[in-house]
C-alpha positions as CSV (number, residue, x, y, z in Angstrom):
1,M,122.5,215.3,-76.5
2,I,126.5,216.0,-76.9
3,Q,127.3,215.7,-73.5
4,A,125.3,212.4,-72.9
5,F,127.8,210.4,-74.8
6,K,131.3,209.6,-74.6
7,K,132.4,209.7,-77.9
8,S,130.1,212.3,-79.2
9,R,131.8,215.2,-76.4
10,I,135.5,213.8,-78.5
11,G,133.8,214.4,-81.5
12,F,132.8,217.7,-80.3
13,W,136.0,219.0,-78.9
14,S,138.4,217.0,-81.7
15,V,136.7,219.6,-84.3
16,I,136.8,222.5,-82.1
17,G,140.7,221.7,-81.1
18,I,141.5,221.7,-84.5
19,A,139.6,224.5,-85.7
20,L,142.2,226.1,-83.1
21,V,145.1,224.4,-84.3
22,L,144.2,226.3,-87.8
23,T,143.0,229.4,-86.5
24,V,146.8,229.8,-85.2
25,L,148.1,228.2,-88.6
26,I,146.5,231.6,-89.9
27,W,147.7,234.0,-87.9
28,I,151.0,232.4,-88.5
29,R,150.7,232.9,-92.3
30,D,149.5,236.2,-92.7
31,R,151.3,238.1,-90.5
32,A,152.5,239.8,-92.9
33,Y,149.8,241.6,-93.4
34,P,147.2,244.3,-91.3
35,V,146.2,243.1,-88.5
36,F,142.8,242.4,-89.5
37,V,143.2,240.1,-91.9
38,P,144.1,237.4,-89.7
39,V,141.4,238.8,-86.6
40,I,138.1,238.1,-89.7
41,A,139.9,234.7,-91.2
42,S,140.1,233.8,-87.8
43,A,136.8,234.2,-86.4
44,L,135.1,232.9,-89.9
45,M,137.4,229.6,-88.7
46,L,136.3,229.3,-85.6
47,G,132.5,229.9,-86.1
48,I,133.3,227.1,-88.9
49,G,134.5,225.1,-86.1
50,I,132.2,225.6,-84.1
51,V,128.9,224.7,-86.3
52,A,131.2,221.8,-87.8
53,A,131.5,220.7,-84.2
54,R,127.9,221.0,-82.5
55,L,127.1,219.2,-86.2
56,V,129.5,216.0,-85.5
57,G,128.5,216.0,-82.0
58,N,124.9,215.6,-82.8
59,I,125.1,213.2,-85.3
60,L,127.8,211.2,-83.2
61,A,125.1,211.5,-80.0
62,S,122.4,210.1,-82.2
63,S,124.1,207.3,-83.2
64,E,125.3,206.3,-80.2
65,N,121.6,206.6,-78.5
66,T,120.0,204.7,-81.2
67,R,123.0,202.1,-80.8
68,H,122.0,202.3,-76.9
69,L,118.2,201.6,-78.1
70,G,119.5,198.7,-80.2
71,Y,120.2,196.8,-77.2
72,L,117.2,197.2,-75.3
73,H,114.8,197.1,-78.6
74,M,116.8,194.9,-81.4
75,E,118.8,192.9,-78.7
76,L,116.0,192.2,-76.0
77,D,119.0,192.6,-73.2
78,P,117.7,195.2,-71.1
79,K,120.7,194.5,-68.6
80,K,123.1,195.4,-71.4
81,F,121.5,198.6,-72.3
82,I,121.3,199.6,-68.8
83,R,125.1,199.7,-68.1
84,G,125.4,202.0,-70.8
85,Y,122.3,204.4,-70.6
86,R,121.9,204.9,-66.6
87,E,124.1,207.8,-66.7
88,V,122.6,209.8,-70.2
89,P,119.2,211.4,-68.6
90,D,121.3,213.0,-66.0
91,R,123.2,214.6,-68.4
92,M,120.6,216.2,-70.6
93,K,118.5,218.6,-70.6
94,G,114.7,220.0,-70.6
95,S,112.2,217.1,-72.5
96,S,115.4,215.1,-74.3
97,A,116.0,214.6,-70.2
98,A,112.7,213.9,-69.6
99,V,111.9,211.3,-72.7
100,S,115.7,209.5,-72.0
101,R,114.7,208.8,-68.9
102,S,111.4,207.4,-70.4
103,Y,113.5,205.0,-72.2
104,L,116.1,204.0,-69.1
105,A,112.6,203.5,-67.6
106,D,111.3,200.9,-70.5
107,G,114.8,199.3,-70.0
108,Y,114.4,198.8,-66.1
109,A,110.1,197.5,-67.0
110,A,111.6,195.0,-69.7
111,D,114.1,193.7,-67.0
112,G,111.1,193.1,-64.4
113,D,112.2,196.0,-62.0
114,Y,109.1,197.6,-62.4
115,D,110.1,200.2,-58.8
116,T,113.0,201.3,-60.3
117,A,111.3,202.3,-63.2
118,I,108.4,204.1,-61.4
119,S,110.2,205.7,-59.4
120,L,112.6,207.5,-62.7
121,L,109.2,208.7,-63.6
122,S,108.7,210.4,-60.8
123,Q,108.6,214.5,-62.2
124,I,107.1,215.0,-64.4
125,P,107.5,217.7,-67.0
126,E,104.2,219.9,-66.4
127,D,104.6,221.9,-69.6
128,N,105.1,219.1,-72.4
129,L,101.7,217.2,-72.9
130,P,103.4,215.0,-75.4
131,V,105.9,213.8,-72.7
132,Q,102.7,213.9,-70.4
133,G,101.2,211.5,-71.9
134,L,104.6,209.5,-72.5
135,Y,104.4,209.6,-68.3
136,A,100.8,208.0,-67.4
137,A,100.9,205.5,-69.9
138,N,104.5,204.2,-68.6
139,L,103.3,204.5,-65.6
140,A,100.3,202.7,-65.5
141,G,102.3,200.3,-67.5
142,Y,104.2,199.8,-64.8
143,H,101.9,200.0,-61.9
144,L,100.5,196.8,-63.6
145,G,104.0,195.0,-64.1
146,N,103.6,195.2,-60.3
147,S,99.6,193.3,-60.2
148,D,99.3,197.2,-58.6
149,S,95.7,197.7,-59.9
150,D,95.2,200.5,-58.0
151,G,97.8,202.6,-59.0
152,A,97.7,201.4,-62.5
153,K,94.1,202.8,-62.2
154,L,95.3,206.7,-61.0
155,W,97.4,206.9,-63.8
156,L,94.6,205.8,-66.8
157,E,92.2,208.0,-65.2
158,R,95.6,210.7,-66.1
159,L,95.9,208.8,-69.5
160,E,92.4,209.7,-70.5
161,E,92.8,213.4,-69.3
162,I,95.7,213.7,-71.5
163,I,94.0,211.8,-74.3
164,D,91.2,214.2,-73.8
165,A,93.3,217.5,-74.0
166,C,95.1,216.2,-76.9
167,R,92.1,215.3,-79.2
168,V,91.9,219.0,-80.9
169,N,95.5,220.4,-81.6
170,K,97.2,216.5,-81.1
171,A,95.1,214.2,-82.8
172,E,97.8,212.0,-83.8
173,L,99.4,212.0,-80.0
174,A,95.7,211.1,-78.7
175,R,95.4,208.0,-81.3
176,N,98.8,206.8,-80.0
177,L,98.0,207.1,-76.3
178,T,94.3,205.7,-77.0
179,Q,95.4,202.7,-78.3
180,M,98.2,202.2,-74.9
181,L,95.2,202.9,-73.3
182,Q,92.7,200.2,-74.6
183,M,96.0,197.9,-73.8
184,H,96.6,198.9,-70.2
185,R,92.8,198.2,-69.8
186,Q,92.8,194.8,-70.9
187,H,95.7,193.9,-69.0
188,L,94.1,195.3,-66.3
189,N,90.6,193.6,-66.8
190,C,92.7,190.3,-66.7
191,I,94.0,191.3,-63.2
192,T,91.2,192.2,-61.4
193,G,89.0,189.1,-63.1
194,K,86.9,190.9,-65.6
195,P,86.3,190.1,-69.3
196,V,89.6,190.7,-71.6
197,D,88.6,191.6,-75.3
198,V,91.2,189.3,-77.0
199,D,90.7,190.6,-80.3
200,S,91.6,194.0,-80.0
201,L,94.7,192.4,-78.1
202,N,96.0,190.6,-81.1
203,D,94.9,193.5,-83.1
204,G,97.3,195.6,-80.8
205,F,100.0,193.0,-81.5
206,Q,99.1,193.4,-85.0
207,R,100.1,197.3,-85.3
208,A,102.5,197.2,-82.5
209,Q,105.6,198.6,-84.0
210,Y,107.6,197.9,-81.1
211,N,109.2,193.9,-79.7
212,L,109.0,195.1,-76.5
213,R,105.3,196.0,-77.1
214,R,104.6,193.1,-79.0
215,L,106.0,191.1,-75.7
216,E,104.0,192.8,-73.3
217,I,101.0,192.4,-75.2
218,K,101.1,188.4,-75.7
219,K,101.7,188.5,-71.4
220,I,98.8,190.0,-71.3
221,L,96.8,187.4,-73.6
222,A,98.6,184.5,-72.1
223,M,98.2,185.4,-68.3
224,T,94.7,185.4,-69.9
225,A,94.8,182.3,-71.4
226,I,96.4,180.7,-67.9
227,R,93.1,182.9,-65.8
228,D,90.4,181.4,-68.1
229,G,92.0,177.7,-68.5
230,D,93.2,178.2,-72.5
231,D,95.2,175.9,-72.5
232,G,96.3,175.9,-76.3
233,A,96.1,179.6,-76.3
234,K,98.2,179.6,-73.1
235,K,100.6,177.2,-74.9
236,E,100.7,179.3,-78.0
237,H,101.2,182.9,-76.3
238,L,104.1,181.4,-74.1
239,S,105.7,179.5,-76.9
240,Y,106.1,183.4,-78.3
241,L,107.4,184.5,-75.3
242,R,110.6,181.7,-75.1
243,K,111.0,181.8,-78.4
244,N,111.1,185.8,-78.8
245,G,111.4,186.9,-75.1
246,G,115.4,187.4,-75.6
247,L,116.9,188.4,-71.8
248,T,113.9,190.0,-71.1
249,A,111.6,189.8,-67.9
250,Y,108.7,188.2,-70.5
251,K,111.1,185.3,-71.3
252,R,112.2,184.6,-67.6
253,W,107.8,184.9,-66.7
254,A,107.1,182.6,-69.5
255,D,110.0,180.0,-67.9
256,S,108.5,179.8,-64.9
257,Q,105.1,178.9,-66.2
258,R,106.2,175.2,-67.1
């Protein structure tokens, strides 16, 4: 993760530079001693320097990652998040790259650009079940955001398969993915004209830990109220989206319903 952010790269190489300077000073100080003395001291200093550089770099990278995610989840400013984060996934490797790509996709989805969000998750890691579950859940949501019920159905079926594979050894993951599955099913029911379990959506709203998830659920509830002609619920849900939607597509959508 160190290479993903400018600040963490600077921190890493700054510590390495300090370690190199101290190594040179060791040779100057110990030049009167037998050669093995500065060699051992230098090796120790470089080892300490590398460990310290990695520690500092990782701390700074984690801080930067959290700061950028705050633009999306706390400030609810997806464009600001995208500007600062769009190059991050390509600088990471393995599962870290896959997860950061899902973060970026969420940013595009929050801005209403579901096509770009879908394209970012085109390569699904085959050896990482949690990431597969994350991608399947997100892709189902993005297709629903595009009102693509057929695409959403395919990813919901895949999500069910992943949940079944997780039930024994990854029970907590299975529970979390099941909550996503239930929410997306209600969204699908809404856009296909089927009955929507409003109570389950309200329960999911109360349990949601992220602002974007609450906004997503409120939009489904608002769409359902509009579809069913429930003016009281429509007013309540649209009011929430307008008040709490920040700079996301959820607020823009709510404003468009006036």
